[in-house]
N, C-alpha and C positions, 0 to 999 in steps of 0.2 A: 379475456382470461379472468378479469375480476369477477365477472358474473358466474363463471364456472366455480371459482374458488370459494364463492360465498355459499355454495350448496353443501349442506352437511353431508359428510361421507356416510354416516349411519343412515340417513334418510334415503340416499341413493341406493345403498345396499338393500334396504328393506323394499324399495320399489322394484329393484331388479328381481329380488327373491319372489315378490308377489307376482310379477309377470311370468317368471319361470314356473311357479306353481299353477298358474292358469293355463299355460301353454302345454305343460307336460302331459295332462290327460288327453288333450286333442292329438298330440303327437303320437302318444301310445296307441290311441284308437286307430289312427291312420296306418301306423305300422302293423297293427293286428289285422286290419283289413286287407293290407297288401300281403301279409304273411299267409293268411287263410286263403286268399285267392290263389297264391302259388300252391298251397296245400291241396286246394281243390283240383287244380289242373294237373297235379302230380299223381293223384289217386287213379290208378289204372287197373284196379283189381275188383273182384266181385266179393260181396259180403253176405247180405241178406236179400231174399226176394222182396221183402217189404219196402226196401229202398226204392223200388220201382212200381210194384203192384198195388201198394197201399197209398201212393202219393202221385207219382207221375202219370200212371196209366189213367186213373179218373180225371186227372188234371188235363190230360190230352184230349179226353172225350169232352170235357167242358169247353175247351178252347176250340176244338175243331169239329165237334159234332159226333153223333152216335155212329155214323158211317165211316169214321176215320180209322177204324181198325184197332182201337185200343182194347186191351184184354182186361175186361172187368171181372174180377174174381168173385167167388161165392159170397164173401163178406159184404160186398157192395150190393149184390143182388138181394141179400136178406137184410139189408139196412143196419149192419152192425157198426159201421164207421161214420164218424162225423166228417162232413165234406169241407170244414174250414181249411184244413191243411191242403187238400188238392186245389181249392179255389186260390190260394196264394200262388201256386205254381201255374195255374190256369192263366192268371193275369200275366205272369212272366212269359208264358208261351205266346199269348196274344200279342204282347208288345214286341217280343223278339221277332215274330213273324211279320208284323206290321212294318218294323224297321227294315228287315231283309227284303221285303217286297218293294220298299221305297228306294232302294239302291240297287245297283247292278252287281249281283254276285252269282256265281254258278250254283246250280242245285245242290252240289255236294257241300259247298261252303255254307249254304243256307242250312242244310241238315246239320252241319257241325255247330252252327250257332244255336240251334234248338237243342242240341245235346249238351252244350256247355252252359247255357243260360241258367238252368236250375242249379247247377253246381256252384256258380258264382253267387247266386242268391243265397244258398245255404252257407257259403263261405262267409258272407256278411253277417248272418245270424250267428255263426260260430265265433267270429271276431267280437261281437257284442257280448257273447257269453264269457270269453276270456277277459274282456275289459271289466265286466262286472265282477268277476272273480277277483281281480286285482283291487277293485274298489271296495268290495266287502272286506277283504283282508286289511285294507288300509283303515276302514271303519273300526275294525276289531283291535288291530295292533298299532295303529297310527299311520297317517299318510306318510308315504315314502320311507317306511320302516323297512328293515332288512327282511322282516317276515312278509311284508306286502310284496316286495320285489322277488323274494323266493317263491311266493304263490304264483306270480306271473311267469317266472322261469319254469315252474313245474307244469303250468298249463301249456306253455309253448313247447316244451320238450317232452310232453307226455306221449308215448307211442299210441295210446288209445285215442287221444285227441287227434293226432295226425291221422290215424286210420279211419276214425268214425265221424268226427265232428262236422266234416263238410259233406257227408252223405245225406240224401234227402229222406231220411227216416223221421217219422214223427217224434221219436225219442230225442233226436238232436235238437229240434226246435223246442221240445218240452224242457230240456236241460237249460237252454238259454232263457226261456221264460221263467224257470224256477229260480235261477241265480240272480236275475234282474229283480224279481219280486223279493227275494231274500234281502237284497240290498236295500230295498225300499221298506222292508218290514219295520214297524215301530219297536225296536228292541228296547228302547228306554221306557216303554209303557208297561205297567202303570208307574206313576212317579213315586219317589221315595217319600217317607213321612216328613213333614216339617219339623217334627221333634228330633230329627237326626242331629240337627245342629246342637240341641241341648245335650245330647248324649256324647258329644266330643268327637264326632266323625264328620265335622264340617268340611275338612280338606278333601276327603274321599269323594263326598257328594259333589262338591264344587268341581273336582276333577272330572267326575263322570259327566256332569252337565257340560263342561267345557269341551269334552271329547265329542259329545252329541252335537254341540253347536258347530264345532270345527269341521266335522265329517258329513253334516247333512242337516235338513230341516228338522224342526221339532216334531214330535209324534203326531200323527194324523194328517199332517199337511201333504204327505205323499201316499197316504193310505189308499186313496181312491185308485191310483195307478197300480199300486202293489196288488190290491184285491182283484183288479181287472186282469192283470197278468197271471195271477194264480188261478183265477177261474178259467181263463183260457187254456192253461196248461192242463187243468183237470178235464176240460172238455176233450182236449186232444188225447190224453191218456188218463182214464178214470183212476188208476192206481196212484196218481200224483196227489190225490186227495189225502193219502196217508201222511204226506209231509205237513200239510196244513192242519190236519187234525192235531198233530203233535204240537205245532207251534201255537195254535189256538188254545190248546189246553194249558200250555206254559203261561200264555198271556192272561188267561181268565183265572186260572187256579194257580197263580204264581206262588212259589214257595220262598222262604227266606234263603238268602244267599250265604248265610253264616249263622252260627249258633248265637253270636252276639246280637244279630238283628232279631232272632226269635225271642231272646230273653228280654230285650229292651224295647220291644214293640216298634222298632224302627222301620217296620215294613208294613205297608198297607196293600191289601188286595184292591182290585179296580173298583171304583165307586159305581153306583147304579147308573149314573149319567155316562160314564166312560164305557161301561158295558153295553148299554143300549146303543150308543154311537157306533161302537165296533160291530154289533150284530146287524144294525140297520145297514151300514155301509157294505158289509159283507153280503147281505141279502140283495141289496140293489145292484152291486157289482155282478154277482152271480146271475141275477135275472137278466141284466143287459146282455151278458155274454151268451147265456142260454137262449135268449130271444133271437140274437143274430144267428146263432147256430141253427136254431129251428127253421128260420126263414131260408137259410142256405140249403139245409137239408130238403126242405119243401121244393126248392128250385131243382136240386139235383135229382132227388128220387121221384119227384112228381106226385107226391102224396105226403100228408103230415105224418111224421114218424119221430121216435125218440130213440136214437141209436144206443145211448148207454143202457137202456133197459133191454134192447135186443142183444147187446153185447153180453150182459150178465146172464140172460136167458140161455143163449146158445152155449156159452162157455162154462156155466155152472150147472144149470138145470139138465142140459143135454151133454155136458162133459166133452165138448168137442175139441177143447184145447189138448186133451190127452192124445187125440189122434196124431198130433204133431210131435209127440215125444214126452217121455217122463224123465224126471231127473231126481237124483238123490236129494234128501232133505238138507244136506249140508252144501248144496251146489254153490250158493252165494258166497259161502265162507271159504270153500276149498277152491273154487274156480272163478266166481264172480269178482271178488275183490282182487285176487292176483292178476286177472286180466285187466281190470281197470287201472291198477296202480303200478303193475310191473315192478320196476327197480325201487320205486318209492314205498313199496309195501311195508318194510320194517319200520320206517319213520312214521307211516300212517297208523300203524298199530300202537306205536308209542304215543302219538298225538291223541288218538281215540282214548286210550287208557287214562292219560293225564287229564284230558278234558272231562271225562266221566267221573273220575274218582279223586282227583286232586285239584285243589285251588292253587294257581301259580301265584307265589308271593309277589312277583314283579308286575303282576297284572292287577287292574282294578276289579272291583266286584262285578262291574258291567261286563268287562271282557271275559271274565270267568264264566259269567252267566250265558253270554252268546255262545261261547265255545261249548259249554255243556249242552245247550239246546241242540246245536248242530250235531254234536256227537250222538246224542240220544236219537235224533232223526235218522242218522246213518246206521244205527243199530235196530231201530224199530221197523223201518221199511223192509229190509231184507228179511227180518224175522217174520213178519206177516206174509210176505210174498213166498216164503219157504213152505207155507201151508198149502200152496197151489202145486199140483203135480208137474205142470209145464213151466219150465224156468229158462230164462235167457239173460245173459249178462246185460243187455241193453235195457232191460226192465229196471235196473238200478243205476243207469247212466246218469239220471238227474242228480244222484248223490256225489258224483265226482268232483265238482267245484267245491263243495263243502268239505270233502275229504282232502282236497288239495290245500284248503285253507288250514285245516287242522294238522296237515303234514308239515307245513312251513316252519313252525317254531322248533321242533326237534331237528329239522334239517339244518336250520341256522345255527343252532347251538352246537351241532356236531362239526359242521364244515366252515363256519365263519373264522374260527382261529387259524385253520389251515390256510385260509385265503388271505387274511389280513396280517399274518405273522410269517416271517421267513425262517423260522426256527426249523432246524433239521428234523426235530421230533415230529413235526406236522407233515413231513413229506409223504408218509403212507396214506394219510387222509387225502392229500392232494391227488395222489395217484388213484385212490379209490373214486374220487369224485370224477376224474377224467374217464375212468373205466365205465362208471355208471352212465355218463353222458354218451360215450361211444356205443354202449349197449343199447340205449334208447334210440339212437340214430340208426343202428343196424336193424333193430326190430321195425322201426318206422319204415325204412326202406324196403325191407323184404315184404312186409304186409301190404304196402301200397303200390309196389312196382313189380313184384315177382309172384307171390302166392295167388293163384287163381286169376292170373293175368290174362290168360287165353280167352276168357269169356268175352271181354270187351274188344279184344283184337278181332274176334269173329264178327261182331257186329259192325266194326269198321270195314272189314273185308266185304261183307254183304253190301253195305252201302256203296262202296267203290265198284263192286261188280254190277250193281244196278245202274249206276251212272255210265259205266262203260259199255254194257251190252243192251240195256233197255231204253235209255234215253237217247233218241237219235236227233233231237232238235232242242236247242236252248230257247227258252221263251224270252220275248222282249219284256220290258218293264210293264207295258200295258196288257200284253197277252197273258201274263201270269195269273190274272184275276179271272179269266174266262174259262168256262167249261170246254169250249171248243178247243182252246189252246192246250188244255190239259190233256184232251184226247189225242192231240197230235203230238204232244210231248211224250206220252207213254204208249208206245204201240203195242206192248204186250205186258202181261202180268208175270212177274218173277215169283215163282213158288219155292218155298223153303220148308223143310221138315226137320224137326228136332227130336231125335230119338235119345232122349236124355231124361233124367228125373225131372219132375215137374218144376217149373220156375227156375231152371238152371241158368237162364239168361234174361237180360232185360227184353222188353218187348218194343211196343210202338215208340216209346221214348227214345230208343236207339236205332230202330229200324227206320223210323221217320217217314220214308216214302210211302204214300198210300198205295203205290203199285207193287209193294213187296207183300204178297199174300203168304202167310205162314201159318203152320199148325204145330202143336206140341202136345206131348203127353200130359194129361191133366191129373189132378189129385184132389178132386172134390171130396170133402169129408162126408161121413154117413149122416146127413142131415134127416131128422124126423124118422130114424130107424129105431127099432127096439134093440134091446141088449143082445139078443140072439143073432139078429141080423148084423149088428155092429161087429160081433166077434168073427163072422165069416166075411166081413166086407173087405174087398180089395179095390183100390182105385185103379185108374187106367195105367199109370205107371208101374204099380205093383204087378198088374196082370202081364205087362210086357216083360219085365224082368224075370218073372216066374217061368216063362217059356217064350223066349223071343220069336222063334220060328213059328210056333203056333199062332202067336199073336199077329204076326205079319201076314200069315196065310188067311187068317180070319178077318182082319180089320183093315187091310189095305185093298183098295180097288184093284182088282186083277190078281190078288194074292201074290204068290212068288213065281208066277209064270208069265203074266202079261205086264211087262215093264215098258215104259216109254223109251224111245230110241233117240229123240232129239229134245233139246230144251224148247220151252214154249215160244221163244222169240224167233225160232227157226221153223216153226210150224206154218203151213199154208193157212189153215183155219185157226186163227188166234182167238184165245178166249177173250171175253168182253173186258174192256178197260174200266178202271175204277170210276171214270167219269159217267159211265152208262149204268153200272150196277155197283152198289157198295161193296166194298171189301170187308168181309167179316172174318173173324178168327174162329177156326174150326176146333174148339176145344171141348165141346160138350158132346160130340158124337164120336164114335170109334170108327167111322168109315172114312179114312183119310185117303188122299190121292198121292200117287208117287210124285215127288216134287222135282224141280230142276236142280236143287241143292239139297243134300241129305247130310245132316250134321250129328255127330255123336262123339262120345269119348272113346279113346283108343282101346280101352279094355274090352269094348264090344266088337272090335274089328274082326278077330278071328271068326266070331259067330256070323257076322254079316258077309264075310268073304265066302263062307260056306253056303249060306243061304241064297246069296245073290250072284253067284258066280256066272250065271247066263245073262245077267243084265248088262246094260251099257254104262253103268255107273263106274267110276274110277276116281281115284284120289286127285283133287285139283288144289288142295291147300291143306296144310297142317301147321299147327302152332303149339308151342309148349304152354302148359297150363300151370302145373304145380309138381313139386317133388314128392308130395305125400297128400293124402286126404283121408279123413276119417270115414267117408262113405265110399265103399268099394266100387260103386256104380260110377263115381266121378273121378276115378283114377286114370292117369295117363294124359297123353296129348289130347287136343281136340282136333278131329279129322273132318274134312268136308269132301264129300263125294259129289260129283256133277255129271252132267250128260254131254256137256260140250267138248268134243274131241280136240278142238283147238286149245281150250283151257287146260285140258288134261296134258296135251303135249307140251305146252308152255311150262307147266308145273314139273313135268319130268325133266325138262331141260334145265330148269332152275335148280332142282335137287341134284342133278348130275354135276352141274357147274359148281354147286356149293360143296358137294363131296370132294370133287377134284381139288378145289381150293384148300379145303380142310386137309386133304391127303398131302398136298405139296407143303403146307405149313408144317405138317407132322414130319415130313422128310427133312425139311430144313432143320427143325428142332433136333431130330435124331442125329443128323450129320454134325451139328454143333457138339452134341454130347460125345459123339465118337471122336471128334477132333480133340476134345479135352482129354479123353482117355489115352489117345496116342501121344499127346504132348507129355502126359504124365509118365508114360513108359520111357519116352525119350530122355526126360530129365533123370529118371531113375538110372538108366543105362549110363548116362554121362557122369553121374555122381558116383557110380560104382556101388549102388545100393545093395546091401547085403540080404534083403528079404527075397530077392530072386535068385540068390546064390552068388558067392563071390569067387568061386573056382573057375578059372578060365580054361576053355578047351573042353569042358564037359557037356556044353550045349544046353545046360539047365535053363539059363536065361532065355535062350532062343526058343526053346520048346514052350516054357511057361508063358512067355510073352505072346507067342503065336496062338496058343490055346485061349488066352484071355481076350486077345483081339478078335478071334473067331467067334467066341461066345458073344462079345459085345456087338459084333456086326450082325449076327443072326437076331439078336434081341432088338437092336436099335434101328435096323433097316428091314423093310419088308422082305419076305422069303425069297421071291424070284430074283430080285436085285441083290438081296443080301448075300447069297451064296458066292456070286462072282466078286462082289466087293470084298467079302471076307477072305477069300483066297488070295486076291491081289494084296490085301493088307498083311496077311501073314507072311507072304514072300518079302514084301517091302520092309516089314519090321525086322524079320530075321536077318535080312541082308544088312540093314542098318546097324542092328545090334552087333553083328560079327565085325562090321567096319569099326564100330566104336571099341570093341574088345581088342582088335588089332592095334 
């Protein structure tokens, strides 16, 4: 006891606080990884085709070969994209497949692992982005400050982050790389003039330097990593260069942070040595990343190429970006920022305005400088991108962490008094905070679990159908590696056709099985066509929706007369298996074969019912997709037609049982409502209520009660049963009312 009592209490408290400060970032990172993993597994909706076709499809081809059935879009055929991003997921595919082959699992479980693995990988990247959002907020406002915690809460509760951050878009990885590089950026460089002490501002400079020392290493010690991450972000998305042009301009041509500095020469621009060091490190970092990218592109494309140049040539010189839509000049202001920020938008606008035009007196000059630079970047990048006709909100996604950091001070100033004080005057603000959080939760749930959810359900259904009807033998652990075992495992090819707008569903990343041979309507842009040809150009999907009947008659083998009668696995002469001939994706030709499964949106159903009434196709699955859609071609449920009579019969039985169950539930609900009405009449009769008439012997009560019950019975009970029930109820109520009256 003497030994313990001799330890100074202040020293113990300081050591505990130090251990807590060290453990907190690790705990927060682990929490964010688990949180985003849950987020990734909760996302069951479709957002953008690029989530699959610009990352997972080329990654699938890298991992499993050119005969694996991946859909390689025109951008990859014309060398417009860097292959760095797909190579990340190709490594994940390779490792996941290696692990699944080394253990005993069913083919469907192996397919599920390959579907989930990229999501969990991106969840890790998203967690890193949230973590560095919190770290940068701590660097600006102070570690563990209210503003830093508010930034973390905003990132975690952001509907856009929940909806988008765990998707395998290159913009999502770009966002993580950007915020990590921003945290490592040398905000303190160049240093202040030594004469600042002589001018009487020693305290502020000392405080700035202490903040820099407390929150991270001194300038240039982490500059290598910062520039490498920034260069990688620019290779992924060349538009990310706009962010670093802004920040480099601020660093090189730094302006005084106050009128006092300008008048007293307390501010120095970077020295020649500092400037040369910065330029050299930027050049070396960029060259390293560019060299790695070039080697990977050489391996992927099979020839030396420079995708950024091809990207600019096709999208600017040939204006192919316009083919995918035009937007108003104010798109990022009127739609981009509101979608990114949702309920935080008012506080974000206040934070942007204050950072750009006002110096906060409670902040140091360094804090004001960092906030101003971030705010300028958030204004500059959308302004430049607004000059391009084709706009998407994900193009400015890398700005969201910076916007969250700028949003946190106004948010704290507004809601902190309501949280820390129990005063009744703050009750409306507490209610508002709860309301905003609930709105965010509702938006997050709807966009990730409901809206456009049918797309992924269809892919799950196809994989399950393939395992049920096409896989007749499960491979052993050793057999799974041999071509002979694969041929015995897959006795027939399952064919699927998608009569939908192009890229409406994922492809091989979710079909997985090489035995699923699918085709879909394509939408190749007018590459290398003149302006006249571009004006008259219609892609395959546009041709189909312009005249579905004519398209099917012309472009389907057999037209609208020669339909198959049985699915491929019931045919005597089965098509070759994928082990003997590679499965390819038929998207470049308009000569499609009628498949085993035909999939389309329900708005097309009346047209197909008329055109294919003589075929053996019939509904075998239907799933709800969305309550609304801005594209009329994608409205309604998603419907699956198939040729298997057994599956059709099972689906009809399923829908009949489901209808009967819903009908019975409706009957029970209506009967409960009717019982409540009758109980109400009985109470009124017992109490001698005057609204039905108080005169006894006139029959007013009896007649009115009978009429009301009759109407209720007809309304609440189906017609056939309702008539009998209504008559019985009228007699019973009239008799009971007469007895009550006597």
